[in-house]
N, C-alpha and C positions, 0 to 999 in steps of 0.2 A: 888247158884241158887235157886230161890223160884218158886213154881208152884201153880197156883190157878185153880181149876176145874170149868169149865163152862158147866157142864152137862146140856143138853137141856131138861129142865123139862116141857117146855110149848109145847102144841100141836099146837100153833099158827104158821102159815106158815111164814117162814123167807124170806123176799124179796131178789131177786137176787142182789148181790153186783155189783156196776158199773163196777169194774175191771174184772169181770168174764164173759166168754162166755160159754154157755152151749148148747150141742147138745144131744138130747135124742131120743131114739126109744125103741122098745120093747126088744131089745137085750142088749143095753148098754147105759150108760150115760157118757158123756165126759165133763170135766171142763177144761178150759184153761185160763191162765192169763199171761200177760207179766211181765217181771222183771222191775226194776226201771231204766228207760233210763237216768234220771237226775243224779242219783248216778253213773251210768256207765260213763257218759260224764265227770263228776268230777274226777272219778278215772282214766279215760283215760288220762286226763291232768296231774294228779299227776304221773302216770306211765311213761308218755313221759318225764317229767321233771327228774324223777328218773333215767331212762335209759340213758337220755342225759348226766347226771352227771357221770354215770358209764362209758360211752363211752369216755368222756373227760378225766377221770382219767386213764383209760386203755391206751389211746393214750399218755398221759403225762408220764405214767410209762414206756411205751415201748420206748419212745424217751430218757428217762433218764437211761435206762439199768437196770431196776428193776429186782429183783430176784423172784423166784417162790412163796415164802411165801406171798408176797404182792399181787400177782395175785390170790392166793387162797382166801385171805381175800375178794377181790372184787368179786370173783366168787359167794360167798354166797349172796352178795348184788345184783348181776345180777339175781340170781334165784328168789329172792324176787321181783325184778322189772318185770321179765317175768311173774311170777304168778299174780302180780297185774294187768298187762296188759291183761292177759287172762281173769281174773275176770271182768275187765272193759268191754271188748268186749262181754263177756257172758251176763253181765247185760244189755247191749244195745240190743243184738240180741235175747236172749233166752226167752222162755216161758216155763211155767210148765204146764204139761198135766196130769190130773188124770182121768183115765178111769175105770169105774166099769162095768163089765159085770156080767152074772149070776154065773161065776166061780171065779173071782178074781178082785183085784184092781191093776192097773198098774200105776206107777208114773214114768214119764220121764221128762227130761229137755232137750230142743232142740232149735236150731240146734247144739249147741256146747255141748259136754258131760259135765255133772256135777255130783257131789256127790248126793246121795239120790235116785237115780233111783232104783226101785225095783218092784217086783210082790209079792202080798200077796194073798194066797188062801182064798176064801170066807169061807171055812169050819173052818178056824182058827179065824174067827171074830164073836163074840157073841154080842158085843155092841161097839158103837162108842161114843166118847166124846171129848170135846175140853179143853185144858189147856192153861192158860196164863203162860209164862215162863219169869221171871224177873231175869236178870243177872247183877251183879255188874260189871261196867266197870271202866276204868281209870277216865272218866269224869262224872260218875254218874251211871245211870242204863239203861239197854237196855230191851225192852219188845218185845217179839214175841209170836206167838200162834202156837200150835201143835194139830194135829188131832191124837188121840190115839185110840187104840183098846183094847178090853178085849177078851181073848180067852176062850175056853171051861173050862179051869182049873183056871179061874179067874186071869190069869197073864196079866199084862199090857204091851203093846208094842207100839212103835211109828209107825204111818203110814206115816205121812208127817209133817215136822217141818218147822219153819220159814215162816209160812203163813203171808200174808200181813196185815191181821187184824182179829179181832174177828168175824166179820160178815162172812168172807170167811170160817172160820172154822166151824161156826154153820150152814152155808148154806150147806157145803159139808156133814156134819154129818146128817142133816135132809134129804137131797135128797138121799144119799146112803142108809140110814136106810129105807126110804120109798121104794126105788127101790128093796131092798133085803127083804122087809117085816120083818124088825127087830123091835120088840116092844121096844120103848125107855123107859128107866128107869133111875132114878137119880144114879149117880156114886159117891161114897164116895171118899174123898181125895181132 
């Protein structure tokens, strides 16, 4: 995994990315974006096909009087199919919400629960910055972006990962730093 820092060194305002909705008042700023419906539909078709094969195999095994070990083998495949189905439905229905108020950042994924929901106290954040994360995959490379924080002890931590694009990360960084009156400075690394 390789990371490239996109510390926001420019004071130039970053335009609102198309995919993000923003609601702002004196007390909080809320960013919301939908997950990928197209990927969700594709994965839903794959999951339905996967689960259909598993059901067919289970019925065939049942009719032929199969033993427990064969069912255990298929149970692992069933769990994968159910997980894939859940992720597909989440991709279609879910949105990510990042809310910064004067005390904390709250990250939620709704309406279906998903990994990465958290609250981070404002006192623990001295600086924000965006990194590009390149991961080697079976078929090449995958690129995602993450919003990171630096605490009072200069320790780096992840605020939110798998952002849809660089512009989303930079926009979140700029708006939250402005909302919290954090002076932006270049981050090494």
